[in-house]
All heavy atoms as TSV, in Angstrom:
chain	resi	resn	atom	element	x	y	z
A	1	MET	N	N	-127.974	-166.445	-47.799
A	1	MET	CA	C	-126.624	-166.527	-47.276
A	1	MET	C	C	-125.689	-165.737	-48.194
A	1	MET	O	O	-125.754	-165.855	-49.408
A	1	MET	CB	C	-126.191	-167.988	-47.181
A	1	MET	CG	C	-124.842	-168.190	-46.582
A	1	MET	SD	S	-124.521	-169.971	-46.391
A	1	MET	CE	C	-123.285	-169.874	-45.158
A	2	ALA	N	N	-124.818	-164.950	-47.601
A	2	ALA	CA	C	-123.876	-164.140	-48.373
A	2	ALA	C	C	-122.825	-165.022	-49.024
A	2	ALA	O	O	-122.496	-166.094	-48.519
A	2	ALA	CB	C	-123.202	-163.124	-47.463
A	3	GLU	N	N	-122.305	-164.549	-50.138
A	3	GLU	CA	C	-121.255	-165.297	-50.824
A	3	GLU	C	C	-119.981	-165.280	-49.998
A	3	GLU	O	O	-119.591	-164.246	-49.459
A	3	GLU	CB	C	-120.989	-164.696	-52.196
A	3	GLU	CG	C	-120.050	-165.533	-53.023
A	3	GLU	CD	C	-119.924	-165.008	-54.445
A	3	GLU	OE1	O	-120.920	-164.488	-54.978
A	3	GLU	OE2	O	-118.833	-165.130	-55.001
A	4	LEU	N	N	-119.334	-166.411	-49.862
A	4	LEU	CA	C	-118.123	-166.555	-49.060
A	4	LEU	C	C	-116.903	-166.457	-49.953
A	4	LEU	O	O	-116.793	-167.165	-50.944
A	4	LEU	CB	C	-118.126	-167.911	-48.344
A	4	LEU	CG	C	-116.920	-168.262	-47.511
A	4	LEU	CD1	C	-116.772	-167.297	-46.339
A	4	LEU	CD2	C	-117.041	-169.677	-46.984
A	5	GLU	N	N	-115.994	-165.552	-49.611
A	5	GLU	CA	C	-114.743	-165.449	-50.347
A	5	GLU	C	C	-113.773	-166.468	-49.786
A	5	GLU	O	O	-113.649	-166.623	-48.576
A	5	GLU	CB	C	-114.156	-164.047	-50.197
A	5	GLU	CG	C	-114.954	-162.995	-50.919
A	5	GLU	CD	C	-114.274	-161.643	-50.866
A	5	GLU	OE1	O	-113.034	-161.606	-50.731
A	5	GLU	OE2	O	-114.979	-160.646	-50.947
A	6	PHE	N	N	-113.090	-167.178	-50.669
A	6	PHE	CA	C	-112.139	-168.186	-50.237
A	6	PHE	C	C	-110.768	-167.559	-50.000
A	6	PHE	O	O	-110.367	-166.660	-50.729
A	6	PHE	CB	C	-112.028	-169.295	-51.288
A	6	PHE	CG	C	-113.307	-170.062	-51.455
A	6	PHE	CD1	C	-114.151	-169.797	-52.524
A	6	PHE	CD2	C	-113.685	-171.015	-50.531
A	6	PHE	CE1	C	-115.334	-170.485	-52.675
A	6	PHE	CE2	C	-114.873	-171.709	-50.676
A	6	PHE	CZ	C	-115.700	-171.440	-51.740
A	7	PRO	N	N	-110.031	-168.050	-48.979
A	7	PRO	CA	C	-108.677	-167.535	-48.757
A	7	PRO	C	C	-107.793	-167.871	-49.957
A	7	PRO	O	O	-108.090	-168.783	-50.721
A	7	PRO	CB	C	-108.194	-168.294	-47.529
A	7	PRO	CG	C	-109.377	-168.941	-46.935
A	7	PRO	CD	C	-110.410	-169.054	-48.011
A	8	ALA	N	N	-106.694	-167.151	-50.086
A	8	ALA	CA	C	-105.747	-167.402	-51.170
A	8	ALA	C	C	-105.257	-168.843	-51.099
A	8	ALA	O	O	-105.168	-169.428	-50.021
A	8	ALA	CB	C	-104.569	-166.436	-51.061
A	9	ALA	N	N	-104.930	-169.390	-52.258
A	9	ALA	CA	C	-104.465	-170.783	-52.311
A	9	ALA	C	C	-103.214	-170.996	-51.471
A	9	ALA	O	O	-102.960	-172.100	-51.003
A	9	ALA	CB	C	-104.199	-171.175	-53.760
A	10	THR	N	N	-102.454	-169.955	-51.259
A	10	THR	CA	C	-101.221	-170.081	-50.483
A	10	THR	C	C	-101.451	-169.896	-48.983
A	10	THR	O	O	-100.506	-169.980	-48.202
A	10	THR	CB	C	-100.175	-169.050	-50.959
A	10	THR	OG1	O	-100.738	-167.749	-50.831
A	10	THR	CG2	C	-99.764	-169.312	-52.397
A	11	ALA	N	N	-102.695	-169.636	-48.576
A	11	ALA	CA	C	-102.987	-169.439	-47.152
A	11	ALA	C	C	-102.713	-170.727	-46.381
A	11	ALA	O	O	-102.988	-171.824	-46.846
A	11	ALA	CB	C	-104.440	-169.023	-46.969
A	12	ALA	N	N	-102.170	-170.570	-45.191
A	12	ALA	CA	C	-101.899	-171.732	-44.340
A	12	ALA	C	C	-103.226	-172.357	-43.913
A	12	ALA	O	O	-104.230	-171.660	-43.750
A	12	ALA	CB	C	-101.098	-171.302	-43.127
A	13	LEU	N	N	-103.232	-173.654	-43.725
A	13	LEU	CA	C	-104.459	-174.335	-43.321
A	13	LEU	C	C	-105.062	-173.781	-42.036
A	13	LEU	O	O	-106.272	-173.585	-41.967
A	13	LEU	CB	C	-104.205	-175.844	-43.182
A	13	LEU	CG	C	-104.049	-176.601	-44.488
A	13	LEU	CD1	C	-103.688	-178.062	-44.210
A	13	LEU	CD2	C	-105.309	-176.521	-45.308
A	14	PRO	N	N	-104.261	-173.513	-40.996
A	14	PRO	CA	C	-104.872	-172.956	-39.777
A	14	PRO	C	C	-105.568	-171.619	-40.027
A	14	PRO	O	O	-106.664	-171.387	-39.527
A	14	PRO	CB	C	-103.695	-172.788	-38.820
A	14	PRO	CG	C	-102.694	-173.799	-39.290
A	14	PRO	CD	C	-102.849	-173.817	-40.788
A	15	ALA	N	N	-104.962	-170.754	-40.820
A	15	ALA	CA	C	-105.570	-169.467	-41.121
A	15	ALA	C	C	-106.855	-169.661	-41.922
A	15	ALA	O	O	-107.857	-168.972	-41.693
A	15	ALA	CB	C	-104.598	-168.583	-41.888
A	16	ALA	N	N	-106.844	-170.595	-42.844
A	16	ALA	CA	C	-108.037	-170.881	-43.639
A	16	ALA	C	C	-109.146	-171.424	-42.748
A	16	ALA	O	O	-110.311	-171.052	-42.883
A	16	ALA	CB	C	-107.710	-171.866	-44.751
A	17	ALA	N	N	-108.801	-172.299	-41.797
A	17	ALA	CA	C	-109.798	-172.871	-40.888
A	17	ALA	C	C	-110.456	-171.775	-40.051
A	17	ALA	O	O	-111.677	-171.766	-39.880
A	17	ALA	CB	C	-109.148	-173.907	-39.988
A	18	VAL	N	N	-109.664	-170.852	-39.539
A	18	VAL	CA	C	-110.213	-169.747	-38.753
A	18	VAL	C	C	-111.119	-168.892	-39.638
A	18	VAL	O	O	-112.214	-168.501	-39.226
A	18	VAL	CB	C	-109.084	-168.904	-38.127
A	18	VAL	CG1	C	-109.631	-167.628	-37.515
A	18	VAL	CG2	C	-108.340	-169.727	-37.078
A	19	HIS	N	N	-110.692	-168.638	-40.861
A	19	HIS	CA	C	-111.492	-167.854	-41.814
A	19	HIS	C	C	-112.854	-168.520	-42.029
A	19	HIS	O	O	-113.893	-167.867	-41.946
A	19	HIS	CB	C	-110.735	-167.735	-43.137
A	19	HIS	CG	C	-111.535	-167.125	-44.235
A	19	HIS	ND1	N	-111.688	-165.761	-44.372
A	19	HIS	CD2	C	-112.234	-167.694	-45.249
A	19	HIS	CE1	C	-112.457	-165.522	-45.435
A	19	HIS	NE2	N	-112.789	-166.675	-45.978
A	20	TYR	N	N	-112.855	-169.808	-42.310
A	20	TYR	CA	C	-114.109	-170.518	-42.564
A	20	TYR	C	C	-114.988	-170.556	-41.323
A	20	TYR	O	O	-116.200	-170.378	-41.409
A	20	TYR	CB	C	-113.832	-171.939	-43.062
A	20	TYR	CG	C	-113.222	-171.981	-44.441
A	20	TYR	CD1	C	-112.121	-172.777	-44.710
A	20	TYR	CD2	C	-113.737	-171.216	-45.475
A	20	TYR	CE1	C	-111.558	-172.813	-45.968
A	20	TYR	CE2	C	-113.177	-171.251	-46.744
A	20	TYR	CZ	C	-112.090	-172.057	-46.980
A	20	TYR	OH	O	-111.543	-172.092	-48.225
A	21	ALA	N	N	-114.395	-170.806	-40.162
A	21	ALA	CA	C	-115.171	-170.853	-38.923
A	21	ALA	C	C	-115.833	-169.515	-38.638
A	21	ALA	O	O	-116.984	-169.463	-38.204
A	21	ALA	CB	C	-114.270	-171.268	-37.760
A	22	ARG	N	N	-115.131	-168.441	-38.886
A	22	ARG	CA	C	-115.706	-167.094	-38.667
A	22	ARG	C	C	-116.870	-166.810	-39.612
A	22	ARG	O	O	-117.695	-165.954	-39.341
A	22	ARG	CB	C	-114.632	-166.030	-38.839
A	22	ARG	CG	C	-113.677	-166.001	-37.678
A	22	ARG	CD	C	-112.686	-164.880	-37.809
A	22	ARG	NE	N	-111.823	-164.868	-36.635
A	22	ARG	CZ	C	-110.606	-164.361	-36.618
A	22	ARG	NH1	N	-110.098	-163.811	-37.707
A	22	ARG	NH2	N	-109.889	-164.382	-35.517
A	23	HIS	N	N	-116.922	-167.553	-40.724
A	23	HIS	CA	C	-118.023	-167.390	-41.671
A	23	HIS	C	C	-119.092	-168.467	-41.497
A	23	HIS	O	O	-119.924	-168.685	-42.374
A	23	HIS	CB	C	-117.486	-167.390	-43.111
A	23	HIS	CG	C	-116.809	-166.115	-43.456
A	23	HIS	ND1	N	-115.477	-165.875	-43.168
A	23	HIS	CD2	C	-117.284	-164.981	-44.017
A	23	HIS	CE1	C	-115.166	-164.662	-43.564
A	23	HIS	NE2	N	-116.246	-164.094	-44.090
A	24	GLY	N	N	-119.057	-169.171	-40.368
A	24	GLY	CA	C	-120.117	-170.114	-40.044
A	24	GLY	C	C	-119.915	-171.544	-40.495
A	24	GLY	O	O	-120.796	-172.382	-40.296
A	25	LEU	N	N	-118.772	-171.860	-41.095
A	25	LEU	CA	C	-118.514	-173.243	-41.502
A	25	LEU	C	C	-117.799	-173.972	-40.368
A	25	LEU	O	O	-116.882	-173.443	-39.761
A	25	LEU	CB	C	-117.654	-173.276	-42.766
A	25	LEU	CG	C	-118.294	-172.655	-43.994
A	25	LEU	CD1	C	-117.295	-172.601	-45.131
A	25	LEU	CD2	C	-119.525	-173.424	-44.402
A	26	ARG	N	N	-118.222	-175.172	-40.091
A	26	ARG	CA	C	-117.609	-175.942	-39.003
A	26	ARG	C	C	-116.277	-176.531	-39.458
A	26	ARG	O	O	-116.161	-177.008	-40.581
A	26	ARG	CB	C	-118.545	-177.058	-38.563
A	26	ARG	CG	C	-119.813	-176.528	-37.945
A	26	ARG	CD	C	-120.749	-177.665	-37.601
A	26	ARG	NE	N	-121.919	-177.156	-36.955
A	26	ARG	CZ	C	-122.073	-177.119	-35.626
A	26	ARG	NH1	N	-121.134	-177.598	-34.849
A	26	ARG	NH2	N	-123.164	-176.626	-35.106
A	27	VAL	N	N	-115.292	-176.500	-38.575
A	27	VAL	CA	C	-113.956	-177.026	-38.866
A	27	VAL	C	C	-113.508	-177.947	-37.747
A	27	VAL	O	O	-114.028	-177.888	-36.636
A	27	VAL	CB	C	-112.926	-175.886	-39.052
A	27	VAL	CG1	C	-113.279	-175.026	-40.257
A	27	VAL	CG2	C	-112.843	-175.018	-37.807
A	28	PHE	N	N	-112.546	-178.822	-38.045
A	28	PHE	CA	C	-111.989	-179.714	-37.031
A	28	PHE	C	C	-110.556	-180.063	-37.417
A	28	PHE	O	O	-110.201	-180.029	-38.587
A	28	PHE	CB	C	-112.825	-180.997	-36.885
A	28	PHE	CG	C	-113.033	-181.746	-38.174
A	28	PHE	CD1	C	-112.127	-182.711	-38.590
A	28	PHE	CD2	C	-114.136	-181.496	-38.960
A	28	PHE	CE1	C	-112.314	-183.404	-39.766
A	28	PHE	CE2	C	-114.339	-182.184	-40.135
A	28	PHE	CZ	C	-113.422	-183.140	-40.537
A	29	PRO	N	N	-109.712	-180.394	-36.425
A	29	PRO	CA	C	-108.327	-180.747	-36.723
A	29	PRO	C	C	-108.235	-182.141	-37.335
A	29	PRO	O	O	-109.013	-183.026	-36.992
A	29	PRO	CB	C	-107.637	-180.700	-35.361
A	29	PRO	CG	C	-108.732	-180.962	-34.387
A	29	PRO	CD	C	-109.973	-180.376	-34.988
A	30	CYS	N	N	-107.286	-182.319	-38.240
A	30	CYS	CA	C	-107.049	-183.620	-38.869
A	30	CYS	C	C	-105.641	-184.107	-38.563
A	30	CYS	O	O	-104.750	-183.323	-38.268
A	30	CYS	CB	C	-107.209	-183.520	-40.380
A	30	CYS	SG	S	-108.902	-183.348	-40.903
A	31	VAL	N	N	-105.477	-185.415	-38.664
A	31	VAL	CA	C	-104.170	-186.020	-38.497
A	31	VAL	C	C	-103.274	-185.490	-39.618
A	31	VAL	O	O	-103.702	-185.465	-40.781
A	31	VAL	CB	C	-104.269	-187.559	-38.572
A	31	VAL	CG1	C	-102.909	-188.207	-38.519
A	31	VAL	CG2	C	-105.173	-188.085	-37.466
A	32	PRO	N	N	-102.054	-185.035	-39.296
A	32	PRO	CA	C	-101.162	-184.506	-40.341
A	32	PRO	C	C	-100.992	-185.482	-41.510
A	32	PRO	O	O	-100.845	-186.689	-41.309
A	32	PRO	CB	C	-99.838	-184.294	-39.609
A	32	PRO	CG	C	-100.236	-184.080	-38.190
A	32	PRO	CD	C	-101.443	-184.988	-37.982
A	33	LYS	N	N	-101.084	-184.948	-42.716
A	33	LYS	CA	C	-100.939	-185.686	-43.974
A	33	LYS	C	C	-102.058	-186.700	-44.208
A	33	LYS	O	O	-101.922	-187.611	-45.016
A	33	LYS	CB	C	-99.569	-186.358	-44.062
A	33	LYS	CG	C	-98.435	-185.361	-44.039
A	33	LYS	CD	C	-97.117	-186.034	-44.264
A	33	LYS	CE	C	-96.007	-184.984	-44.208
A	33	LYS	NZ	N	-94.718	-185.535	-44.520
A	34	HIS	N	N	-103.169	-186.574	-43.476
A	34	HIS	CA	C	-104.342	-187.437	-43.651
A	34	HIS	C	C	-105.583	-186.574	-43.579
A	34	HIS	O	O	-105.527	-185.434	-43.147
A	34	HIS	CB	C	-104.419	-188.500	-42.557
A	34	HIS	CG	C	-103.312	-189.489	-42.598
A	34	HIS	ND1	N	-103.275	-190.541	-43.472
A	34	HIS	CD2	C	-102.174	-189.572	-41.868
A	34	HIS	CE1	C	-102.162	-191.238	-43.283
A	34	HIS	NE2	N	-101.481	-190.657	-42.313
A	35	LYS	N	N	-106.704	-187.120	-43.951
A	35	LYS	CA	C	-107.968	-186.409	-43.822
A	35	LYS	C	C	-108.762	-186.950	-42.638
A	35	LYS	O	O	-109.914	-186.608	-42.457
A	35	LYS	CB	C	-108.788	-186.533	-45.106
A	35	LYS	CG	C	-108.170	-185.772	-46.262
A	35	LYS	CD	C	-109.061	-185.811	-47.467
A	35	LYS	CE	C	-108.465	-185.000	-48.601
A	35	LYS	NZ	N	-109.314	-185.014	-49.782
A	36	ARG	N	N	-108.130	-187.805	-41.841
A	36	ARG	CA	C	-108.787	-188.410	-40.682
A	36	ARG	C	C	-108.859	-187.395	-39.536
A	36	ARG	O	O	-107.856	-186.786	-39.177
A	36	ARG	CB	C	-108.006	-189.655	-40.254
A	36	ARG	CG	C	-108.663	-190.466	-39.183
A	36	ARG	CD	C	-107.956	-191.794	-38.927
A	36	ARG	NE	N	-106.576	-191.617	-38.483
A	36	ARG	CZ	C	-105.506	-191.970	-39.192
A	36	ARG	NH1	N	-105.639	-192.524	-40.379
A	36	ARG	NH2	N	-104.302	-191.780	-38.724
A	37	PRO	N	N	-110.039	-187.188	-38.947
A	37	PRO	CA	C	-110.158	-186.255	-37.824
A	37	PRO	C	C	-109.259	-186.661	-36.654
A	37	PRO	O	O	-109.081	-187.835	-36.367
A	37	PRO	CB	C	-111.626	-186.350	-37.422
A	37	PRO	CG	C	-112.319	-186.823	-38.654
A	37	PRO	CD	C	-111.334	-187.756	-39.312
A	38	MET	N	N	-108.693	-185.652	-35.996
A	38	MET	CA	C	-107.791	-185.888	-34.880
A	38	MET	C	C	-108.549	-185.982	-33.549
A	38	MET	O	O	-107.981	-186.392	-32.546
A	38	MET	CB	C	-106.769	-184.744	-34.815
A	38	MET	CG	C	-105.626	-184.961	-33.879
A	38	MET	SD	S	-104.469	-183.581	-33.950
A	38	MET	CE	C	-103.454	-184.100	-35.316
A	39	THR	N	N	-109.815	-185.638	-33.552
A	39	THR	CA	C	-110.588	-185.605	-32.313
A	39	THR	C	C	-111.239	-186.947	-32.020
A	39	THR	O	O	-111.426	-187.775	-32.912
A	39	THR	CB	C	-111.673	-184.523	-32.386
A	39	THR	OG1	O	-112.555	-184.843	-33.452
A	39	THR	CG2	C	-111.064	-183.149	-32.601
A	40	GLU	N	N	-111.594	-187.137	-30.772
A	40	GLU	CA	C	-112.179	-188.404	-30.327
A	40	GLU	C	C	-113.485	-188.737	-31.044
A	40	GLU	O	O	-113.746	-189.883	-31.388
A	40	GLU	CB	C	-112.431	-188.340	-28.818
A	40	GLU	CG	C	-112.946	-189.625	-28.226
A	40	GLU	CD	C	-113.106	-189.530	-26.723
A	40	GLU	OE1	O	-112.287	-188.870	-26.072
A	40	GLU	OE2	O	-114.067	-190.128	-26.214
A	41	ASN	N	N	-114.313	-187.730	-31.296
A	41	ASN	CA	C	-115.613	-187.957	-31.922
A	41	ASN	C	C	-115.634	-187.633	-33.408
A	41	ASN	O	O	-116.696	-187.460	-34.005
A	41	ASN	CB	C	-116.683	-187.134	-31.197
A	41	ASN	CG	C	-116.842	-187.575	-29.769
A	41	ASN	OD1	O	-116.949	-188.759	-29.483
A	41	ASN	ND2	N	-116.819	-186.629	-28.858
A	42	GLY	N	N	-114.465	-187.515	-34.006
A	42	GLY	CA	C	-114.370	-187.274	-35.436
A	42	GLY	C	C	-115.022	-185.976	-35.866
A	42	GLY	O	O	-114.964	-184.971	-35.160
A	43	PHE	N	N	-115.674	-186.012	-37.019
A	43	PHE	CA	C	-116.272	-184.801	-37.573
A	43	PHE	C	C	-117.362	-184.228	-36.676
A	43	PHE	O	O	-117.729	-183.061	-36.791
A	43	PHE	CB	C	-116.816	-185.054	-38.978
A	43	PHE	CG	C	-118.061	-185.896	-38.995
A	43	PHE	CD1	C	-119.303	-185.289	-38.951
A	43	PHE	CD2	C	-117.982	-187.276	-39.042
A	43	PHE	CE1	C	-120.461	-186.053	-38.960
A	43	PHE	CE2	C	-119.128	-188.048	-39.058
A	43	PHE	CZ	C	-120.378	-187.439	-39.012
A	44	LYS	N	N	-117.883	-185.034	-35.759
A	44	LYS	CA	C	-118.923	-184.548	-34.851
A	44	LYS	C	C	-118.391	-183.491	-33.895
A	44	LYS	O	O	-119.162	-182.780	-33.269
A	44	LYS	CB	C	-119.530	-185.709	-34.070
A	44	LYS	CG	C	-120.292	-186.672	-34.965
A	44	LYS	CD	C	-120.839	-187.826	-34.190
A	44	LYS	CE	C	-121.555	-188.798	-35.120
A	44	LYS	NZ	N	-122.059	-189.955	-34.389
A	45	ASP	N	N	-117.074	-183.366	-33.768
A	45	ASP	CA	C	-116.463	-182.337	-32.933
A	45	ASP	C	C	-116.209	-181.036	-33.700
A	45	ASP	O	O	-115.640	-180.095	-33.149
A	45	ASP	CB	C	-115.133	-182.831	-32.349
A	45	ASP	CG	C	-115.334	-183.858	-31.253
A	45	ASP	OD1	O	-116.382	-183.822	-30.582
A	45	ASP	OD2	O	-114.431	-184.693	-31.058
A	46	ALA	N	N	-116.623	-180.970	-34.943
A	46	ALA	CA	C	-116.419	-179.753	-35.737
A	46	ALA	C	C	-117.122	-178.582	-35.070
A	46	ALA	O	O	-118.180	-178.734	-34.459
A	46	ALA	CB	C	-116.959	-179.958	-37.155
A	47	THR	N	N	-116.520	-177.399	-35.173
A	47	THR	CA	C	-117.052	-176.229	-34.498
A	47	THR	C	C	-116.804	-174.953	-35.293
A	47	THR	O	O	-115.937	-174.911	-36.155
A	47	THR	CB	C	-116.406	-176.089	-33.097
A	47	THR	OG1	O	-116.985	-174.975	-32.422
A	47	THR	CG2	C	-114.908	-175.905	-33.189
A	48	THR	N	N	-117.576	-173.930	-34.974
A	48	THR	CA	C	-117.359	-172.593	-35.532
A	48	THR	C	C	-116.779	-171.672	-34.471
A	48	THR	O	O	-116.591	-170.493	-34.711
A	48	THR	CB	C	-118.680	-171.981	-36.041
A	48	THR	OG1	O	-119.603	-171.922	-34.955
A	48	THR	CG2	C	-119.257	-172.788	-37.179
A	49	SER	N	N	-116.489	-172.212	-33.308
A	49	SER	CA	C	-116.013	-171.429	-32.170
A	49	SER	C	C	-114.507	-171.198	-32.269
A	49	SER	O	O	-113.724	-171.904	-31.641
A	49	SER	CB	C	-116.368	-172.149	-30.878
A	49	SER	OG	O	-115.931	-171.412	-29.772
A	50	VAL	N	N	-114.100	-170.198	-33.037
A	50	VAL	CA	C	-112.673	-169.953	-33.225
A	50	VAL	C	C	-112.004	-169.400	-31.984
A	50	VAL	O	O	-110.812	-169.545	-31.818
A	50	VAL	CB	C	-112.396	-169.024	-34.422
A	50	VAL	CG1	C	-112.788	-169.696	-35.704
A	50	VAL	CG2	C	-113.069	-167.694	-34.259
A	51	GLY	N	N	-112.746	-168.767	-31.094
A	51	GLY	CA	C	-112.157	-168.245	-29.864
A	51	GLY	C	C	-111.561	-169.360	-29.026
A	51	GLY	O	O	-110.506	-169.213	-28.421
A	52	VAL	N	N	-112.210	-170.498	-29.012
A	52	VAL	CA	C	-111.746	-171.652	-28.245
A	52	VAL	C	C	-110.755	-172.477	-29.050
A	52	VAL	O	O	-109.767	-172.959	-28.530
A	52	VAL	CB	C	-112.950	-172.542	-27.841
A	52	VAL	CG1	C	-112.482	-173.817	-27.180
A	52	VAL	CG2	C	-113.872	-171.760	-26.920
A	53	ASP	N	N	-110.988	-172.620	-30.344
A	53	ASP	CA	C	-110.214	-173.550	-31.162
A	53	ASP	C	C	-109.031	-172.935	-31.892
A	53	ASP	O	O	-108.251	-173.643	-32.493
A	53	ASP	CB	C	-111.128	-174.223	-32.180
A	53	ASP	CG	C	-112.176	-175.061	-31.498
A	53	ASP	OD1	O	-111.890	-175.654	-30.451
A	53	ASP	OD2	O	-113.281	-175.107	-32.021
A	54	ALA	N	N	-108.879	-171.639	-31.851
A	54	ALA	CA	C	-107.772	-171.017	-32.564
A	54	ALA	C	C	-106.418	-171.552	-32.134
A	54	ALA	O	O	-105.583	-171.858	-32.975
A	54	ALA	CB	C	-107.831	-169.499	-32.435
A	55	PRO	N	N	-106.153	-171.740	-30.819
A	55	PRO	CA	C	-104.849	-172.306	-30.439
A	55	PRO	C	C	-104.647	-173.719	-31.001
A	55	PRO	O	O	-103.559	-174.082	-31.404
A	55	PRO	CB	C	-104.903	-172.337	-28.922
A	55	PRO	CG	C	-105.901	-171.299	-28.562
A	55	PRO	CD	C	-106.919	-171.340	-29.672
A	56	ILE	N	N	-105.703	-174.506	-31.066
A	56	ILE	CA	C	-105.605	-175.854	-31.622
A	56	ILE	C	C	-105.282	-175.761	-33.110
A	56	ILE	O	O	-104.452	-176.488	-33.626
A	56	ILE	CB	C	-106.925	-176.626	-31.417
A	56	ILE	CG1	C	-107.134	-176.879	-29.920
A	56	ILE	CG2	C	-106.922	-177.942	-32.185
A	56	ILE	CD1	C	-108.485	-177.459	-29.587
A	57	ALA	N	N	-105.942	-174.847	-33.813
A	57	ALA	CA	C	-105.747	-174.704	-35.254
A	57	ALA	C	C	-104.309	-174.327	-35.579
A	57	ALA	O	O	-103.770	-174.745	-36.585
A	57	ALA	CB	C	-106.701	-173.659	-35.804
A	58	VAL	N	N	-103.675	-173.563	-34.730
A	58	VAL	CA	C	-102.303	-173.152	-34.982
A	58	VAL	C	C	-101.354	-174.324	-34.801
A	58	VAL	O	O	-100.368	-174.465	-35.507
A	58	VAL	CB	C	-101.902	-171.994	-34.040
A	58	VAL	CG1	C	-100.428	-171.685	-34.152
A	58	VAL	CG2	C	-102.733	-170.763	-34.372
A	59	LYS	N	N	-101.662	-175.227	-33.894
A	59	LYS	CA	C	-100.794	-176.373	-33.599
A	59	LYS	C	C	-101.004	-177.552	-34.541
A	59	LYS	O	O	-100.106	-178.325	-34.767
A	59	LYS	CB	C	-101.029	-176.844	-32.158
A	59	LYS	CG	C	-100.621	-175.833	-31.124
A	59	LYS	CD	C	-100.943	-176.360	-29.747
A	59	LYS	CE	C	-100.698	-175.298	-28.689
A	59	LYS	NZ	N	-101.121	-175.744	-27.375
A	60	ARG	N	N	-102.243	-177.716	-35.039
A	60	ARG	CA	C	-102.561	-178.884	-35.841
A	60	ARG	C	C	-103.237	-178.481	-37.140
A	60	ARG	O	O	-104.007	-177.532	-37.154
A	60	ARG	CB	C	-103.498	-179.802	-35.058
A	60	ARG	CG	C	-102.904	-180.296	-33.773
A	60	ARG	CD	C	-103.818	-181.268	-33.125
A	60	ARG	NE	N	-104.835	-180.588	-32.343
A	60	ARG	CZ	C	-105.620	-181.170	-31.468
A	60	ARG	NH1	N	-105.528	-182.455	-31.243
A	60	ARG	NH2	N	-106.520	-180.501	-30.809
A	61	PRO	N	N	-102.990	-179.229	-38.213
A	61	PRO	CA	C	-103.674	-178.926	-39.474
A	61	PRO	C	C	-105.168	-179.081	-39.303
A	61	PRO	O	O	-105.632	-179.936	-38.558
A	61	PRO	CB	C	-103.124	-179.995	-40.429
A	61	PRO	CG	C	-101.894	-180.488	-39.806
A	61	PRO	CD	C	-102.070	-180.312	-38.323
A	62	VAL	N	N	-105.934	-178.266	-39.994
A	62	VAL	CA	C	-107.390	-178.300	-39.879
A	62	VAL	C	C	-108.012	-178.363	-41.259
A	62	VAL	O	O	-107.587	-177.676	-42.179
A	62	VAL	CB	C	-107.895	-177.046	-39.148
A	62	VAL	CG1	C	-109.392	-177.056	-39.046
A	62	VAL	CG2	C	-107.263	-176.956	-37.773
A	63	VAL	N	N	-109.039	-179.186	-41.369
A	63	VAL	CA	C	-109.796	-179.270	-42.603
A	63	VAL	C	C	-111.258	-179.023	-42.242
A	63	VAL	O	O	-111.728	-179.489	-41.243
A	63	VAL	CB	C	-109.664	-180.656	-43.255
A	63	VAL	CG1	C	-110.582	-180.774	-44.444
A	63	VAL	CG2	C	-108.229	-180.903	-43.639
A	64	GLY	N	N	-111.988	-178.266	-43.041
A	64	GLY	CA	C	-113.361	-177.973	-42.702
A	64	GLY	C	C	-114.278	-178.115	-43.840
A	64	GLY	O	O	-114.005	-178.309	-44.939
């Protein structure tokens, strides 16, 4: 596996989530100011599909 470069510390969470998803790491939206998943199935809804989830990532904080 190739080494993954991390986004700058000042990168917005949605941009970081898209970056990680494009590199094969699964991401999911979290409740603002919490680490609790915002989705019905919790971390099991994590995905690398940024084409579908990019609009969600822009609207809600994402942790991956």
